[in-house]
C-alpha positions as CSV (number, residue, x, y, z in Angstrom):
1,M,56.2,-96.5,169.6
2,I,58.7,-99.3,170.7
3,Q,59.5,-99.8,167.0
4,T,60.1,-95.9,166.4
5,I,62.6,-96.0,169.5
6,R,64.2,-99.1,168.1
7,K,64.9,-97.8,164.7
8,A,65.9,-94.4,166.4
9,W,68.7,-96.0,168.6
10,G,70.1,-97.8,165.3
11,I,70.9,-94.1,164.3
12,P,74.2,-92.7,166.0
13,E,73.2,-89.3,166.2
14,L,69.8,-90.1,167.6
15,R,71.2,-92.7,170.0
16,K,73.4,-89.7,171.5
17,K,70.2,-87.5,171.9
18,I,68.4,-90.2,173.7
19,L,71.2,-91.1,176.1
20,F,71.3,-87.2,176.9
21,T,67.7,-87.1,177.5
22,L,68.0,-90.2,179.8
23,L,70.9,-88.5,181.7
24,I,68.9,-85.3,182.2
25,L,66.3,-87.4,183.8
26,V,68.8,-89.3,185.9
27,I,70.0,-86.1,187.4
28,Y,66.7,-84.9,187.9
29,R,65.7,-88.0,190.0
30,I,69.0,-87.9,191.8
31,G,68.4,-84.1,192.9
32,S,64.9,-85.2,193.9
33,A,66.2,-87.5,196.3
34,I,68.6,-85.2,198.0
35,P,66.9,-83.2,200.9
36,V,67.9,-79.9,201.9
37,P,69.3,-79.5,205.4
38,Y,67.6,-78.5,208.6
39,V,64.1,-80.1,207.8
40,D,62.2,-82.7,209.3
41,T,61.2,-84.7,206.5
42,E,59.3,-87.4,208.4
43,L,57.0,-84.5,210.1
44,L,56.7,-83.0,206.7
45,R,55.6,-86.1,205.0
46,S,53.0,-86.7,207.7
47,Y,51.8,-83.1,207.3
48,L,51.4,-83.2,203.4
49,D,49.7,-86.6,203.7
50,G,46.6,-84.6,205.5
51,M,47.2,-81.9,202.8
52,S,46.6,-84.0,199.9
53,T,43.2,-82.6,198.7
54,T,44.7,-78.9,198.8
55,I,47.1,-77.1,196.4
56,L,50.1,-78.3,198.2
57,G,49.1,-81.8,197.1
58,L,48.8,-80.6,193.6
59,Y,52.7,-79.4,193.7
60,N,53.7,-82.7,195.4
61,V,52.1,-84.7,192.6
62,M,53.8,-82.4,189.8
63,S,57.3,-82.5,191.6
64,G,57.0,-86.6,191.8
65,G,56.9,-86.5,195.6
66,A,60.0,-84.0,196.0
67,F,57.9,-81.4,197.7
68,A,56.8,-83.8,200.4
69,Q,60.6,-84.4,201.1
70,A,61.9,-81.1,200.9
71,T,64.5,-82.2,198.2
72,V,66.7,-79.6,196.3
73,F,64.2,-80.0,193.5
74,A,61.2,-79.6,195.8
75,L,59.8,-76.7,193.8
76,G,59.9,-78.7,190.7
77,I,59.6,-77.5,187.1
78,Q,56.3,-75.5,188.3
79,P,57.8,-72.1,188.7
80,Y,58.8,-72.2,185.0
81,I,55.3,-73.5,183.9
82,N,53.6,-70.9,185.8
83,S,55.9,-68.2,184.5
84,S,55.4,-69.5,180.8
85,I,51.8,-69.5,181.2
86,I,51.4,-65.9,182.9
87,I,53.8,-64.4,180.3
88,Q,51.8,-66.0,177.4
89,L,48.8,-64.5,178.9
90,L,50.3,-61.0,179.1
91,T,51.3,-61.3,175.5
92,V,47.6,-60.8,175.0
93,A,47.0,-58.0,177.4
94,I,50.2,-56.0,176.8
95,P,50.5,-54.8,173.2
96,A,54.4,-54.3,173.3
97,L,55.0,-58.0,174.3
98,E,52.4,-59.0,171.5
99,R,54.3,-57.0,168.9
100,L,57.5,-58.6,170.2
101,Q,56.2,-62.0,169.9
102,R,54.8,-61.6,166.3
103,E,56.9,-59.1,164.8
104,G,60.3,-59.6,166.7
105,G,61.3,-62.7,164.9
106,E,64.2,-64.9,166.5
107,E,65.2,-62.0,168.4
108,G,61.8,-61.2,169.7
109,K,61.5,-64.9,170.9
110,K,64.9,-64.8,172.5
111,K,63.9,-61.5,174.6
112,I,60.3,-63.3,175.9
113,Q,62.3,-66.3,176.8
114,S,64.8,-63.9,178.6
115,I,61.6,-62.5,180.5
116,T,60.2,-65.9,181.2
117,R,63.6,-66.7,182.9
118,Y,63.6,-63.8,185.3
119,A,59.8,-64.3,186.2
120,T,60.8,-68.0,186.7
121,V,63.6,-67.1,189.4
122,A,61.0,-64.4,191.0
123,I,58.2,-66.9,191.4
124,A,60.6,-69.4,192.6
125,V,61.7,-67.0,195.4
126,L,58.2,-66.4,196.3
127,Q,57.1,-70.2,196.5
128,A,60.3,-70.7,198.6
129,L,59.5,-68.3,200.9
130,G,55.8,-69.5,201.4
131,Y,57.0,-73.1,201.7
132,Y,59.7,-71.9,204.6
133,F,57.0,-70.3,206.6
134,I,54.8,-73.6,206.2
135,L,57.7,-75.3,207.7
136,K,58.0,-72.9,210.6
137,R,54.5,-72.9,211.1
138,G,54.9,-76.4,211.8
139,F,52.6,-79.5,212.4
140,N,50.5,-80.0,215.6
141,G,52.3,-77.2,217.2
142,V,55.7,-78.9,216.2
143,S,57.9,-77.0,213.9
144,M,59.3,-79.0,210.9
145,L,62.7,-77.2,211.0
146,Q,65.5,-78.6,213.2
147,S,66.9,-75.3,213.7
148,D,65.6,-71.8,213.0
149,N,67.6,-68.7,212.3
150,V,68.3,-66.3,209.5
151,W,71.2,-68.5,208.3
152,V,68.9,-71.6,208.0
153,A,66.1,-69.8,206.2
154,L,68.8,-68.5,203.7
155,V,70.3,-72.0,203.2
156,I,66.7,-73.6,202.8
157,M,65.4,-70.9,200.3
158,V,68.6,-70.3,198.3
159,S,68.7,-74.2,197.6
160,W,65.1,-74.4,196.5
161,V,65.5,-71.3,194.1
162,A,68.6,-72.8,192.9
163,G,67.3,-76.2,192.3
164,S,64.2,-74.8,190.3
165,S,66.5,-72.8,188.5
166,F,68.9,-75.5,187.7
167,L,65.8,-77.6,186.4
168,M,64.9,-74.9,184.0
169,W,68.4,-75.0,182.7
170,L,68.3,-78.7,182.4
171,G,65.2,-78.5,180.4
172,E,66.4,-76.0,178.0
173,Q,69.6,-78.3,177.4
174,C,67.5,-81.1,176.9
175,N,65.4,-78.9,174.1
176,E,68.8,-78.2,172.4
177,F,70.6,-81.5,172.8
178,G,68.1,-84.1,173.4
179,V,64.8,-85.4,172.2
180,G,61.3,-83.6,172.6
181,N,60.6,-81.0,174.7
182,G,62.7,-80.8,177.9
183,I,60.2,-79.2,180.2
184,S,57.8,-81.6,179.5
185,M,60.0,-84.4,180.0
186,I,61.1,-83.5,183.5
187,L,57.5,-83.4,184.3
188,F,56.9,-86.8,182.7
189,A,59.5,-88.2,184.9
190,G,58.1,-86.7,188.0
191,I,54.6,-88.3,187.4
192,I,56.0,-91.9,186.3
193,S,58.0,-91.7,189.5
194,R,54.8,-92.2,191.6
195,V,53.4,-95.2,189.5
196,P,55.3,-97.8,191.4
197,S,54.2,-96.5,194.8
198,M,50.5,-96.7,193.3
199,V,51.2,-100.0,192.1
200,S,52.6,-101.3,195.6
201,S,49.8,-99.7,197.5
202,M,47.3,-101.4,195.3
203,Y,49.3,-104.8,195.7
204,S,49.5,-104.3,199.4
205,G,45.6,-103.6,199.6
206,L,45.1,-107.0,197.7
207,V,47.3,-109.1,200.1
208,A,45.9,-107.4,203.4
209,G,42.2,-108.0,201.9
210,T,41.6,-104.3,202.1
211,M,41.0,-103.8,198.4
212,P,39.0,-106.5,196.4
213,W,40.6,-107.7,193.2
214,W,37.7,-106.5,191.1
215,L,38.3,-103.1,191.9
216,I,41.9,-103.3,191.0
217,L,41.0,-104.7,187.7
218,L,38.5,-101.9,187.3
219,V,40.9,-99.2,187.9
220,V,43.7,-100.9,185.4
221,V,41.0,-101.1,182.7
222,G,39.8,-97.8,183.3
223,I,43.3,-96.2,183.1
224,L,44.0,-98.4,180.1
225,A,40.7,-96.8,178.6
226,L,41.6,-93.4,179.5
227,I,44.9,-93.6,177.5
228,V,43.1,-94.9,174.5
229,L,40.5,-91.7,174.9
230,I,43.4,-89.5,175.4
231,V,45.4,-90.7,172.3
232,F,42.2,-90.5,170.2
233,V,41.3,-87.0,170.8
234,N,45.2,-85.5,171.1
235,D,45.1,-86.2,167.2
236,A,41.5,-85.3,166.4
237,E,40.9,-82.1,164.7
238,R,38.3,-80.4,162.4
239,R,39.6,-79.5,159.2
240,I,37.6,-76.6,157.7
241,P,38.4,-76.6,153.6
242,V,40.0,-73.5,152.2
243,Q,39.9,-72.4,148.4
244,Y,42.4,-70.2,146.8
245,A,41.3,-68.1,144.1
246,K,43.5,-67.7,140.8
247,R,45.2,-64.8,140.3
248,Q,47.4,-63.7,137.2
249,V,50.7,-62.5,137.6
250,G,52.6,-61.3,134.5
251,R,52.2,-64.8,132.2
252,K,52.1,-66.9,135.2
253,M,49.0,-68.1,136.8
254,Y,49.0,-68.6,140.7
255,G,46.6,-69.8,143.4
256,G,43.9,-72.1,142.6
257,Q,45.0,-74.9,145.0
258,S,42.8,-76.3,147.8
259,S,44.0,-76.5,151.4
260,S,42.4,-76.7,155.0
261,L,42.2,-74.9,158.5
262,P,42.7,-77.4,161.1
263,M,41.2,-76.8,164.5
264,K,42.4,-79.0,167.3
265,V,39.6,-80.8,169.5
266,N,41.7,-80.2,172.4
267,M,44.0,-77.1,171.7
268,S,44.2,-75.9,175.2
269,G,46.1,-78.8,176.6
270,V,46.0,-79.3,180.4
271,L,46.0,-75.8,181.2
272,P,42.2,-75.7,182.0
273,I,42.4,-78.4,184.5
274,I,45.5,-77.1,186.1
275,F,43.6,-73.4,186.5
276,A,40.7,-75.2,187.6
277,Q,42.3,-77.3,190.1
278,S,44.1,-74.5,191.5
279,I,41.1,-72.5,192.0
280,A,38.8,-75.0,193.1
281,T,41.4,-76.2,195.7
282,I,41.9,-72.4,197.3
283,P,39.0,-73.0,199.9
284,A,40.2,-76.4,201.0
285,T,43.8,-74.9,201.5
286,I,42.5,-72.1,203.7
287,G,40.4,-74.3,205.6
288,A,43.4,-76.8,206.1
289,F,45.5,-74.0,207.6
290,L,42.6,-72.9,210.2
291,P,42.0,-74.6,213.3
292,A,39.9,-78.0,212.9
293,P,36.0,-76.9,213.8
294,A,34.3,-79.6,216.1
295,E,32.1,-82.1,214.7
296,G,28.4,-81.1,214.0
297,T,29.1,-77.6,213.9
298,F,28.4,-75.1,210.8
299,G,32.1,-74.8,210.0
300,Y,32.6,-78.9,209.9
301,A,29.7,-79.1,207.4
302,V,31.1,-76.3,205.4
303,L,34.5,-77.9,205.4
304,N,33.0,-81.2,204.2
305,A,31.4,-79.4,201.5
306,I,34.4,-78.0,200.1
307,D,36.4,-80.9,200.3
308,S,37.9,-82.0,197.0
309,K,36.2,-85.6,197.7
310,S,32.9,-83.7,197.8
311,V,30.1,-83.6,195.2
312,L,30.0,-80.0,195.3
313,Y,33.8,-79.8,194.6
314,L,33.5,-82.2,191.7
315,I,30.7,-79.9,190.3
316,I,32.4,-76.8,190.4
317,Y,35.5,-78.2,189.2
318,F,33.9,-79.5,186.2
319,I,32.2,-76.3,185.4
320,L,35.5,-74.3,185.6
321,I,37.3,-76.7,183.4
322,I,34.6,-75.9,180.9
323,G,34.9,-72.2,181.5
324,F,38.7,-72.0,181.2
325,S,38.7,-74.3,178.1
326,Y,36.6,-71.6,176.3
327,F,38.9,-68.8,177.7
328,Y,42.0,-70.3,176.7
329,A,40.5,-71.2,173.1
330,S,39.6,-67.5,172.7
331,I,43.1,-66.4,173.6
332,Q,45.0,-68.9,171.4
333,F,42.4,-69.0,168.3
334,N,41.2,-65.7,167.0
335,P,38.5,-66.1,164.2
336,V,38.7,-62.3,163.3
337,E,42.4,-62.6,162.7
338,I,42.2,-65.8,160.8
339,S,39.4,-64.4,158.3
340,N,41.4,-61.5,157.9
341,N,44.6,-63.5,156.8
342,L,42.4,-65.6,154.3
343,K,41.1,-62.7,152.9
344,R,44.6,-61.1,152.3
345,N,46.0,-64.1,150.5
346,G,43.2,-64.6,148.3
347,G,41.6,-67.6,150.4
348,F,37.9,-68.3,151.1
349,I,35.9,-71.0,152.7
350,P,33.3,-72.5,150.1
351,G,29.9,-71.1,150.9
352,F,31.1,-68.1,153.0
353,R,32.1,-64.7,151.8
354,P,35.1,-63.3,153.1
355,G,35.1,-60.9,156.2
356,K,32.6,-61.2,158.9
357,P,30.4,-64.2,157.3
358,T,33.7,-66.2,157.4
359,S,34.9,-65.2,160.9
360,D,31.4,-66.0,162.1
361,F,31.5,-69.4,160.5
362,I,34.7,-70.0,162.2
363,S,33.6,-68.6,165.6
364,R,30.5,-71.3,165.4
365,V,33.1,-74.0,164.6
366,L,35.2,-73.0,167.5
367,N,32.5,-73.0,169.9
368,K,31.2,-76.5,168.8
369,I,35.0,-77.9,169.0
370,T,35.9,-76.0,172.3
371,L,32.8,-77.6,173.9
372,F,33.7,-81.3,172.8
373,G,37.4,-80.9,174.1
374,A,36.3,-79.3,177.2
375,L,33.5,-82.0,178.0
376,Y,36.5,-84.4,177.3
377,L,39.2,-82.5,179.8
378,G,36.3,-82.6,182.2
379,I,35.6,-86.4,182.1
380,V,39.2,-87.1,182.2
381,A,39.8,-85.1,185.1
382,I,36.6,-86.2,187.0
383,L,37.0,-90.0,186.5
384,P,39.9,-90.6,188.9
385,L,38.1,-88.7,191.5
386,L,35.4,-90.8,191.1
387,A,37.4,-93.9,191.4
388,D,38.6,-92.9,194.6
389,K,35.1,-92.2,195.9
390,I,34.1,-95.6,194.7
391,A,37.5,-97.3,196.4
392,A,37.0,-95.3,199.7
393,V,33.2,-96.9,199.7
394,T,34.0,-100.4,198.8
395,S,37.4,-100.7,200.3
396,K,37.8,-101.5,204.3
397,S,40.6,-98.7,204.0
398,V,40.9,-95.1,202.3
399,T,42.9,-95.5,199.4
400,T,43.7,-92.8,196.6
401,L,45.2,-93.4,193.2
402,G,48.7,-91.9,192.9
403,I,48.0,-90.5,189.5
404,G,45.1,-88.3,188.5
405,G,43.5,-87.3,185.2
406,T,45.7,-84.3,184.7
407,S,48.9,-86.6,185.0
408,V,47.6,-89.0,182.7
409,I,46.9,-86.4,180.0
410,I,50.5,-85.2,180.7
411,V,52.3,-88.5,180.6
412,V,50.3,-89.6,177.4
413,G,50.8,-86.3,175.8
414,V,54.8,-86.2,176.4
415,A,55.2,-89.7,175.3
416,L,53.3,-89.1,171.9
417,E,55.2,-85.9,171.3
418,T,58.5,-87.5,171.9
419,V,57.7,-90.3,169.3
420,Q,56.8,-87.7,166.8
421,A,60.0,-86.1,167.6
422,L,61.8,-89.0,166.9
423,E,60.1,-89.6,163.7
424,N,60.8,-86.2,162.3
425,Q,64.4,-86.7,163.4
426,M,64.4,-90.1,161.6
427,L,62.6,-88.7,158.5
428,M,65.1,-85.7,158.2
429,R,68.0,-88.1,158.1
430,Q,66.5,-90.7,155.8
431,Y,65.1,-87.9,153.3
432,K,67.6,-87.8,150.1
433,G,66.5,-84.5,148.9
434,F,66.8,-82.8,145.5
435,L,70.3,-83.5,144.7
436,D,70.7,-87.2,145.5
């Protein structure tokens, strides 16, 4: 990776792209440190410290801590990600959007992108409204707003919506003039920004004697092993051999070549984890907004059972990840459509007749691949939570990792994607072509 970046830096055009990408990330981090007016950030930070196990904690991690500081970029890039996911799912449910995606060409892609932008603004407005009411509700009976009127509400919500829209624009500019996927790079920067605080927390625990050295070593080794596993699975794929029949057109013979149908082990990325985490934290989120029950009561037992550190939560979380992995794989990969395309182009899988036998074989392979990918996602998502439980038991103080399984997958995936984009750019510039 370092060698690739060094070679890319030696090419003037790629150097400009790298510098532009770094400029985008610097702007993002500056905006993540500028708070909106009229908000008591200290009280808000204390409030969100107690809500770290809810969906608000997930938003804070994805925004790189900007959510807990009520900055201009507090909503982060999440509205755009949610909008993209919703539009992607709607293209399967709505025939008009499906035709626009498949048959619309470049113009269709632009229309879908425009719809995604409008949906991003709408989602950002809803999230800003909900965030404002959280601030207005307050913490321990004290409002987190320094002033409360229509003008204050308008300024705060417009700042958040404008910040989220600006981040979407920055991501698109990075796509055009920078390196890699701009949205992924912004998400990458937000997650990485939490690493120094995690290291500082572990060092403070070591100095204070509240966190043993062997536990820190175990965490570091575990993270490195997790990265190796993610890199290995990220490029893993099952290749189904495909043979094309020979056919004669005039005096020329076409076809007869061999190819393969690649099926990635983890074709759904981190979406199953995000969906599962959002749903699994709903009970804990609702419980956090209700009055705290007295210790020893039935409500107190239920609250502990649905807490994100409970064994029941881990089991439900793991099952939801597997379920969403199968759901997303069925949307992204259609065996019947693949079988029809092979038959239409004169291709077949050796040992299987074209049509239904081929689609049934692809379905069986897809189910096996998806199961392995789902188990991999579940293990990666559960391991950091288990590490938190071990740290809480063995340490004299409660400590939590600043980065979870979802974050590790995103960071490693974006790093690999960016390096691959750089390699592709260098290959284009070093390829001499047929005329040289």
